C-alpha positions in Angstrom: 109.3 113.4 107.1 111.4 110.4 108.0 110.0 107.1 109.1 110.4 105.9 112.7 113.6 103.8 112.7 113.3 100.6 114.7 115.9 97.9 115.0 114.3 94.9 116.7 115.0 92.2 114.1 118.2 91.1 112.4 117.0 91.9 108.8 116.4 95.3 107.3 113.1 94.2 105.7 111.5 93.2 109.0 112.6 96.4 110.6 111.2 98.5 107.7 107.9 96.6 107.9 107.6 97.1 111.6 108.4 100.8 111.2 105.8 101.2 108.5 103.2 99.3 110.5 103.7 101.4 113.6 103.6 104.7 111.7 100.9 104.1 109.2 98.8 101.1 110.0 98.5 101.4 113.8 96.8 104.8 113.8 94.1 103.6 111.4 93.6 100.4 113.4 93.0 102.5 116.6 90.6 104.8 114.8 88.6 101.9 113.4 88.5 100.3 116.8 87.0 103.4 118.4 84.6 104.1 115.5 83.3 100.6 115.0 84.0 98.1 117.8 84.1 100.3 121.0 80.8 99.9 123.0 79.4 97.5 120.4 78.8 100.2 117.8 78.9 97.6 115.1 75.5 96.3 116.2 74.0 99.7 115.6 75.7 99.9 112.2 74.4 96.5 111.2 70.8 97.4 112.2 71.0 100.7 110.3 72.5 99.2 107.1 71.0 95.7 107.1 68.9 96.0 104.0 71.5 97.3 101.5 71.0 96.2 97.9 74.4 97.1 96.6 77.6 95.3 97.5 80.2 98.0 98.1 83.0 95.8 99.6 84.2 94.3 96.3 84.1 97.7 94.5 86.0 99.3 97.4 88.6 96.5 97.6 89.3 96.5 93.8 89.6 100.3 93.9 92.1 100.2 96.7 94.2 97.4 95.0 94.3 99.3 91.7 95.2 102.6 93.5 98.0 100.8 95.4 99.3 99.2 92.2 99.2 102.5 90.3 101.0 104.4 93.1 103.7 101.6 93.2 104.2 102.0 89.4 104.4 105.8 89.8 106.9 105.5 92.7 109.0 103.0 90.7 109.0 105.3 87.7 110.1 108.4 89.7 112.9 106.5 91.5 
């Protein structure tokens, strides 16, 4: 499935980044907006999970970074 091809900027790198952002990042941003921020849902989420004893954000962030690094190595090895 080819990426959306956009030519707004003079460099190829900026055009590739804007195509990637529109195709992959924008849908997740819209989904997060409607699931968390629309109609102040974040207030309900904070009340529900206010007394958590575990810190999941650092674990999640490190896992995502390691997965991205691993997938970049695999992609580099296959190409």
